[in-house]
KEPAFI-141192 format. One record per residue (C-alpha): residue number from 1; x, z, y; residue in three letters. Coordinates in Angstrom, 2 decimals. Last residue first. Layout:
% residues N
k | x | z | y | r
NUM | X | Z | Y | Ala;
...
***
This chain:
% residues 319
k | x | z | y | r
319 | 13.72 | -23.42 | 13.68 | Ile;
318 | 15.57 | -20.66 | 15.96 | Ser;
317 | 18.15 | -18.45 | 14.15 | Val;
316 | 20.44 | -15.80 | 14.53 | Glu;
315 | 22.68 | -14.28 | 12.24 | Lys;
314 | 24.08 | -10.52 | 11.00 | Phe;
313 | 26.57 | -11.22 | 8.32 | Gly;
312 | 28.92 | -7.54 | 9.40 | Pro;
311 | 25.66 | -5.64 | 10.27 | Leu;
310 | 26.80 | -5.18 | 14.09 | Lys;
309 | 23.80 | -7.00 | 15.36 | Arg;
308 | 21.46 | -4.21 | 13.18 | Tyr;
307 | 22.07 | -1.05 | 15.87 | Asp;
306 | 20.52 | 0.61 | 12.79 | Ser;
305 | 22.44 | 1.09 | 10.40 | Lys;
304 | 21.32 | 0.67 | 6.72 | Gly;
303 | 20.25 | 3.90 | 4.85 | Leu;
302 | 23.18 | 6.62 | 5.02 | Gly;
301 | 21.13 | 9.99 | 4.77 | Lys;
300 | 21.38 | 9.84 | 8.98 | Thr;
299 | 20.38 | 6.19 | 8.51 | Glu;
298 | 17.24 | 7.18 | 7.46 | Ala;
297 | 16.83 | 10.05 | 9.74 | Leu;
296 | 17.41 | 7.68 | 12.79 | Ala;
295 | 14.79 | 4.62 | 11.58 | Ile;
294 | 12.60 | 7.79 | 10.53 | Tyr;
293 | 11.28 | 8.90 | 13.98 | Arg;
292 | 9.13 | 5.59 | 15.25 | Val;
291 | 8.48 | 7.72 | 18.71 | Ala;
290 | 12.65 | 6.57 | 20.09 | Thr;
289 | 12.76 | 3.22 | 19.39 | Lys;
288 | 9.96 | 3.03 | 21.17 | Asp;
287 | 7.36 | -0.10 | 20.75 | Leu;
286 | 7.72 | -4.06 | 22.27 | Gly;
285 | 6.24 | -4.64 | 18.18 | Leu;
284 | 8.92 | -6.96 | 17.59 | Leu;
283 | 11.40 | -3.69 | 19.43 | Glu;
282 | 9.83 | -1.78 | 16.71 | Val;
281 | 10.42 | -4.78 | 13.97 | Gly;
280 | 14.17 | -4.39 | 14.69 | Phe;
279 | 15.24 | -1.13 | 14.05 | Ala;
278 | 13.19 | -1.32 | 10.61 | Asp;
277 | 15.38 | -4.22 | 9.50 | Val;
276 | 18.23 | -3.08 | 10.22 | Ala;
275 | 16.91 | 0.77 | 8.08 | Val;
274 | 16.02 | -1.19 | 5.50 | Val;
273 | 19.76 | -3.19 | 4.92 | Asp;
272 | 19.81 | -6.62 | 2.76 | Thr;
271 | 18.18 | -8.30 | 4.95 | Ser;
270 | 15.31 | -11.15 | 5.72 | Ala;
269 | 13.19 | -11.32 | 8.84 | Val;
268 | 10.74 | -14.08 | 9.84 | Ile;
267 | 9.43 | -13.90 | 13.43 | Thr;
266 | 5.71 | -16.13 | 14.77 | Asn;
265 | 5.08 | -13.17 | 16.46 | Gly;
264 | 2.01 | -14.31 | 17.66 | Pro;
263 | -0.18 | -10.90 | 19.09 | Thr;
262 | -2.50 | -8.88 | 17.19 | Val;
261 | -4.86 | -6.26 | 19.11 | Asp;
260 | -7.41 | -8.42 | 21.01 | Asp;
259 | -8.32 | -10.28 | 17.68 | Ala;
258 | -10.02 | -7.05 | 17.16 | Gly;
257 | -9.75 | -3.77 | 15.26 | Gly;
256 | -6.23 | -3.18 | 13.32 | Gly;
255 | -5.63 | -1.08 | 10.80 | Thr;
254 | -2.24 | 0.17 | 10.72 | Pro;
253 | -2.03 | -0.07 | 13.73 | Gly;
252 | -4.93 | -0.07 | 16.28 | Asn;
251 | -2.53 | -1.87 | 19.01 | Arg;
250 | 1.47 | -4.67 | 18.58 | Val;
249 | -0.92 | -6.18 | 15.38 | Leu;
248 | 1.61 | -8.83 | 15.06 | Leu;
247 | 1.53 | -12.09 | 13.90 | Arg;
246 | 4.06 | -14.15 | 12.23 | Thr;
245 | 6.40 | -10.77 | 12.32 | Gly;
244 | 6.51 | -10.94 | 8.24 | Asp;
243 | 10.29 | -9.23 | 7.34 | Leu;
242 | 11.38 | -10.08 | 3.90 | Val;
241 | 13.72 | -7.16 | 2.59 | Val;
240 | 15.74 | -7.81 | -0.58 | Leu;
239 | 16.38 | -5.51 | -3.90 | Thr;
238 | 15.27 | -2.71 | -2.86 | Pro;
237 | 16.45 | 0.03 | -2.92 | Lys;
236 | 13.53 | 2.37 | -3.10 | Ile;
235 | 13.92 | 6.48 | -3.52 | Phe;
234 | 16.05 | 6.51 | 0.02 | Ala;
233 | 13.59 | 4.57 | 1.52 | Gly;
232 | 10.41 | 6.40 | 0.91 | Leu;
231 | 12.93 | 10.04 | 2.28 | Glu;
230 | 12.97 | 8.48 | 5.58 | Ala;
229 | 9.04 | 7.39 | 5.09 | Val;
228 | 8.34 | 10.81 | 4.33 | Val;
227 | 10.84 | 12.43 | 6.95 | Thr;
226 | 8.82 | 10.57 | 9.99 | His;
225 | 5.98 | 12.23 | 8.24 | Ile;
224 | 6.42 | 15.17 | 8.93 | Asp;
223 | 2.71 | 16.34 | 8.82 | Gln;
222 | 0.67 | 13.09 | 6.88 | His;
221 | 1.92 | 13.94 | 3.70 | Phe;
220 | -0.83 | 16.50 | 2.89 | Arg;
219 | -3.11 | 13.18 | 2.83 | Asn;
218 | -0.70 | 11.92 | 0.32 | Arg;
217 | -3.54 | 13.91 | -2.62 | Ser;
216 | -2.60 | 11.62 | -5.64 | Gly;
215 | 0.24 | 7.60 | -5.71 | Gly;
214 | 2.73 | 6.43 | -3.47 | Ile;
213 | 4.35 | 3.24 | -5.26 | Phe;
212 | 2.31 | 1.70 | -1.51 | Gly;
211 | 4.37 | 4.61 | 0.23 | Tyr;
210 | 7.08 | 1.95 | -0.16 | Trp;
209 | 5.74 | -0.18 | 3.01 | Asn;
208 | 6.61 | 2.55 | 5.42 | Lys;
207 | 10.43 | 2.31 | 4.54 | Met;
206 | 10.23 | -1.47 | 5.61 | Ala;
205 | 7.09 | -2.09 | 8.12 | Leu;
204 | 5.23 | 0.62 | 9.78 | Ser;
203 | 5.48 | 1.36 | 13.57 | Ala;
202 | 4.33 | 5.23 | 15.48 | Gly;
201 | 4.66 | 7.14 | 13.06 | Cys;
200 | 0.60 | 8.80 | 12.60 | Leu;
199 | -0.57 | 5.48 | 14.40 | Asn;
198 | 0.80 | 3.09 | 12.91 | His;
197 | 2.08 | -0.39 | 14.80 | Ser;
196 | 2.13 | -3.96 | 12.83 | Lys;
195 | 5.42 | -5.47 | 11.25 | Ala;
194 | 3.60 | -6.64 | 7.63 | Thr;
193 | 5.53 | -6.29 | 4.85 | Pro;
192 | 6.98 | -8.73 | 2.35 | Leu;
191 | 9.39 | -5.49 | -0.12 | Gly;
190 | 12.21 | -7.36 | -2.92 | Ile;
189 | 12.46 | -5.71 | -5.82 | Leu;
188 | 14.18 | -7.13 | -8.62 | Lys;
187 | 14.34 | -6.66 | -12.30 | Asp;
186 | 10.71 | -5.98 | -12.72 | Cys;
185 | 8.81 | -3.64 | -14.65 | Trp;
184 | 9.68 | -0.74 | -15.24 | Ala;
183 | 8.87 | -0.61 | -10.48 | Leu;
182 | 5.62 | -1.89 | -11.97 | Pro;
181 | 4.72 | 0.33 | -13.87 | Glu;
180 | 5.77 | 3.54 | -11.58 | Tyr;
179 | 2.42 | 3.46 | -9.34 | Phe;
178 | 4.63 | 6.72 | -8.45 | Val;
177 | 2.91 | 10.30 | -9.06 | Glu;
176 | 5.52 | 12.92 | -7.13 | Trp;
175 | 8.08 | 15.04 | -7.64 | Thr;
174 | 9.81 | 16.34 | -4.61 | Gly;
173 | 7.37 | 14.54 | -1.67 | Ile;
172 | 8.82 | 17.41 | 1.54 | Val;
171 | 12.89 | 17.27 | -0.37 | Gly;
170 | 14.46 | 16.70 | -3.14 | Asp;
169 | 13.53 | 13.68 | -3.60 | Ser;
168 | 11.24 | 11.08 | -6.08 | Val;
167 | 11.49 | 12.79 | -8.47 | Arg;
166 | 8.18 | 10.75 | -10.75 | Val;
165 | 5.30 | 11.96 | -11.95 | Pro;
164 | 3.49 | 9.29 | -13.44 | Arg;
163 | 1.29 | 6.27 | -12.63 | Phe;
162 | 0.63 | 2.76 | -13.63 | Ser;
161 | -2.26 | 4.18 | -16.28 | Ala;
160 | -5.30 | 5.36 | -13.70 | Pro;
159 | -4.10 | 0.96 | -13.35 | Thr;
158 | -2.79 | -0.46 | -10.19 | Pro;
157 | -2.60 | -4.73 | -10.07 | Trp;
156 | 0.42 | -5.99 | -10.26 | Phe;
155 | -0.68 | -9.41 | -8.95 | Ile;
154 | 0.28 | -13.08 | -10.22 | Asp;
153 | 2.90 | -15.08 | -8.73 | Gly;
152 | 2.73 | -19.69 | -9.02 | Gly;
151 | 2.45 | -20.42 | -5.96 | Ala;
150 | -1.82 | -20.51 | -6.74 | Gln;
149 | -1.54 | -17.30 | -7.76 | Thr;
148 | -0.41 | -15.69 | -4.67 | Val;
147 | -1.99 | -17.70 | -2.49 | Ser;
146 | -4.89 | -16.90 | -4.05 | Ser;
145 | -4.57 | -13.64 | -4.71 | Gly;
144 | -3.03 | -12.19 | -0.86 | Leu;
143 | -6.26 | -14.32 | 0.87 | Gly;
142 | -6.86 | -10.62 | 2.34 | Ser;
141 | -10.22 | -10.94 | 2.15 | Lys;
140 | -9.28 | -11.20 | -1.58 | Leu;
139 | -6.15 | -9.02 | -2.48 | Phe;
138 | -7.59 | -6.26 | -0.71 | Cys;
137 | -11.06 | -6.84 | -2.65 | Thr;
136 | -9.68 | -6.80 | -5.74 | Arg;
135 | -7.84 | -3.45 | -5.42 | Ala;
134 | -10.30 | -1.68 | -4.32 | Asp;
133 | -9.38 | 0.16 | -0.51 | Asn;
132 | -6.45 | 2.09 | -0.01 | Ile;
131 | -4.33 | -0.30 | -1.25 | Pro;
130 | -1.79 | 0.29 | -4.47 | Phe;
129 | 0.33 | -2.80 | -3.94 | Asp;
128 | 1.06 | -6.01 | -5.83 | Thr;
127 | 2.74 | -8.89 | -6.25 | Val;
126 | 4.59 | -10.28 | -9.76 | Arg;
125 | 6.33 | -12.96 | -10.76 | Val;
124 | 7.27 | -13.46 | -14.07 | Ala;
123 | 10.14 | -15.74 | -15.83 | Ser;
122 | 12.51 | -16.34 | -12.28 | Ala;
121 | 14.30 | -19.82 | -12.04 | Gly;
120 | 15.27 | -19.08 | -9.11 | Ala;
119 | 12.75 | -22.04 | -8.10 | Glu;
118 | 10.17 | -19.73 | -9.12 | Arg;
117 | 11.64 | -17.35 | -6.91 | Cys;
116 | 11.45 | -19.57 | -3.60 | Leu;
115 | 7.70 | -20.28 | -4.97 | Arg;
114 | 6.87 | -16.45 | -4.66 | Val;
113 | 7.96 | -15.99 | -1.11 | Leu;
112 | 6.67 | -18.99 | 0.39 | Glu;
111 | 3.07 | -18.14 | -1.63 | Ala;
110 | 4.44 | -14.43 | 0.26 | Ala;
109 | 4.52 | -15.22 | 3.87 | Ala;
108 | 1.70 | -18.08 | 3.74 | Glu;
107 | -1.11 | -14.90 | 2.53 | Pro;
106 | 0.48 | -13.17 | 5.71 | Ser;
105 | 0.88 | -9.51 | 4.53 | Thr;
104 | -1.84 | -6.75 | 5.77 | Thr;
103 | -3.89 | -5.21 | 8.63 | Ala;
102 | -2.55 | -8.67 | 10.96 | Gly;
101 | -6.19 | -8.73 | 11.62 | Val;
100 | -5.61 | -12.53 | 11.44 | Trp;
99 | -5.32 | -11.61 | 7.65 | Ala;
98 | -9.35 | -10.80 | 6.69 | Pro;
97 | -9.37 | -6.90 | 5.61 | Arg;
96 | -9.75 | -4.76 | 3.11 | Ala;
95 | -6.67 | -2.58 | 3.19 | Phe;
94 | -3.40 | -1.65 | 2.63 | Ala;
93 | -2.29 | -4.76 | 1.46 | Cys;
92 | 1.02 | -4.80 | 2.35 | Asn;
91 | 3.36 | -7.10 | -0.15 | Val;
90 | 5.52 | -5.35 | -2.99 | Lys;
89 | 7.34 | -8.57 | -4.62 | Ile;
88 | 8.25 | -7.89 | -8.04 | Leu;
87 | 10.67 | -10.61 | -9.27 | Val;
86 | 11.56 | -10.80 | -14.03 | Lys;
85 | 14.37 | -12.21 | -14.74 | Asp;
84 | 15.06 | -15.42 | -16.38 | Gly;
83 | 17.16 | -16.89 | -14.23 | Lys;
82 | 19.12 | -15.37 | -11.03 | Gln;
81 | 17.38 | -13.96 | -7.94 | Val;
80 | 18.99 | -11.89 | -5.30 | Phe;
79 | 21.52 | -15.07 | -4.82 | Thr;
78 | 19.50 | -17.79 | -6.29 | Lys;
77 | 17.14 | -17.01 | -3.52 | Ile;
76 | 19.90 | -17.82 | -0.41 | Gly;
75 | 22.52 | -16.62 | 0.79 | Gly;
74 | 21.80 | -14.32 | 3.53 | Ile;
73 | 21.22 | -17.92 | 6.09 | Glu;
72 | 19.69 | -19.03 | 2.35 | Glu;
71 | 17.36 | -15.90 | 2.56 | Ile;
70 | 16.05 | -16.40 | 6.38 | Ala;
69 | 16.09 | -20.72 | 6.05 | Arg;
68 | 13.62 | -20.04 | 3.63 | Arg;
67 | 11.42 | -17.50 | 4.84 | Ile;
66 | 11.39 | -19.62 | 8.26 | Ala;
65 | 9.98 | -22.81 | 6.76 | Lys;
64 | 7.29 | -21.50 | 4.54 | Ala;
63 | 6.25 | -19.10 | 8.02 | Pro;
62 | 5.81 | -22.78 | 10.67 | Asp;
61 | 6.24 | -21.56 | 14.54 | Thr;
60 | 9.69 | -20.13 | 14.77 | Gly;
59 | 11.89 | -17.72 | 15.08 | Arg;
58 | 14.33 | -16.47 | 11.96 | Val;
57 | 16.43 | -13.60 | 12.36 | Ile;
56 | 18.95 | -13.18 | 9.18 | Cys;
55 | 20.00 | -10.33 | 7.72 | Met;
54 | 23.38 | -9.10 | 4.87 | Arg;
53 | 25.12 | -5.50 | 4.74 | Gly;
52 | 25.54 | -5.22 | 1.59 | Ala;
51 | 25.32 | -7.54 | -1.19 | Ala;
50 | 28.11 | -7.02 | -2.88 | Gly;
49 | 25.77 | -6.19 | -5.06 | Pro;
48 | 23.84 | -6.73 | -5.87 | Ile;
47 | 20.38 | -3.28 | -5.37 | Gly;
46 | 17.03 | -2.79 | -7.79 | Phe;
45 | 18.93 | 0.99 | -8.05 | Ser;
44 | 17.00 | 2.27 | -10.39 | Gln;
43 | 14.08 | 4.16 | -9.91 | Val;
42 | 14.38 | 8.08 | -11.91 | Ala;
41 | 13.17 | 8.36 | -15.57 | Gly;
40 | 9.33 | 8.61 | -16.00 | Ala;
39 | 8.42 | 12.72 | -16.07 | Ala;
38 | 5.77 | 13.58 | -19.07 | Ala;
37 | 2.20 | 13.62 | -17.88 | Arg;
36 | 0.07 | 15.47 | -14.50 | Ala;
35 | -3.28 | 14.05 | -14.52 | Pro;
34 | -3.93 | 11.93 | -11.68 | Val;
33 | -5.28 | 13.91 | -9.03 | Pro;
32 | -8.77 | 15.39 | -8.27 | His;
31 | -9.90 | 17.22 | -5.42 | Arg;
30 | -8.44 | 14.38 | -2.62 | Asp;
29 | -10.97 | 12.88 | -4.82 | Arg;
28 | -11.42 | 7.96 | -4.81 | Phe;
27 | -12.73 | 6.20 | -7.31 | Trp;
26 | -11.54 | 3.00 | -7.39 | Trp;
25 | -13.55 | 0.02 | -9.60 | Gly;
24 | -15.08 | -2.08 | -11.96 | Gly;
23 | -12.38 | -4.76 | -11.49 | Ala;
22 | -13.88 | -8.17 | -10.65 | Val;
21 | -11.92 | -11.25 | -12.29 | Thr;
20 | -12.53 | -10.12 | -15.78 | Ala;
19 | -9.82 | -11.33 | -18.31 | Gly;
18 | -9.46 | -6.98 | -20.20 | Ala;
17 | -11.76 | -4.79 | -18.43 | Val;
16 | -10.45 | -2.34 | -15.30 | Leu;
15 | -11.79 | 0.50 | -15.29 | Thr;
14 | -10.38 | 3.04 | -13.15 | Ala;
13 | -10.65 | 7.09 | -12.50 | Lys;
12 | -10.56 | 9.98 | -10.47 | Leu;
11 | -7.91 | 8.69 | -7.87 | Phe;
10 | -5.99 | 10.51 | -5.92 | Gly;
9 | -7.15 | 10.34 | -1.86 | Arg;
8 | -4.55 | 8.81 | 0.35 | Arg;
7 | -5.81 | 11.25 | 4.02 | Thr;
6 | -6.78 | 9.36 | 7.43 | Val;
5 | -6.51 | 5.48 | 7.33 | Lys;
4 | -2.62 | 5.37 | 5.15 | Glu;
3 | -0.28 | 2.36 | 5.15 | Asp;
2 | 1.89 | 1.54 | 2.57 | Gly;
1 | 0.33 | -0.36 | -0.42 | Met;
***
């Protein structure tokens, strides 16, 4: 998912019928968290050795061309995805909202990234999120479901069996119910967040996108949201992050309100540094970087550099 309205409720029950195109539904109740099970192993790092410090900002009105150029400039898709890899793409599909609202990753960006991974020889490409609303409704209304499948990918749907307690951090989160199944399935993990404002932590970008791997009753995290986002940045180590700045939700995030809240961004960023991506994303949204405190916290943890222009592999191009 990557975002919260007021609470993130633990789910009581969900049913999925094999081959069905419409889910029976998800119900979330704070008083019924996911039952505890045996703790799963730690989530592996999906990073590529020797690829640290790479980042390219591409300005252009064609999302597909911008994604291809951004990834090419940091080494090309075959640097990150090899033949036979199972690739998981974590989008932001938290809400049952149409794409123009800016609350979800754009379908065009998701489709192009799926195509690129397929061209690199990936054996399977799955796109996922654990939304606030019914997952199938979110992927339908956002347009992400159809765009992903038409590009040759599949959706990794969350079910109660997909979650396991995992030691996320030694801090605020601790051991928590994690959307573990897709993380255990994949060989490579690519984050594909959208760029938007957020009423609790200022901005929802790369690190906030990992919220969609956390289940249970998460409203308690809102009291220390910046620490939690930084802890998630340390917990999830992706292969690559691609920031979808094609449209920017500059006000009323994370859900969005109307057309006046959205402005064209015409920007794609590809990087192996989540701190750098988020620092740039805050600037792109026109926000005060000091108010988005989790960026500094993550940098203190050694997760990346906020002064992205000083990265050894930084580039910026227009197409």
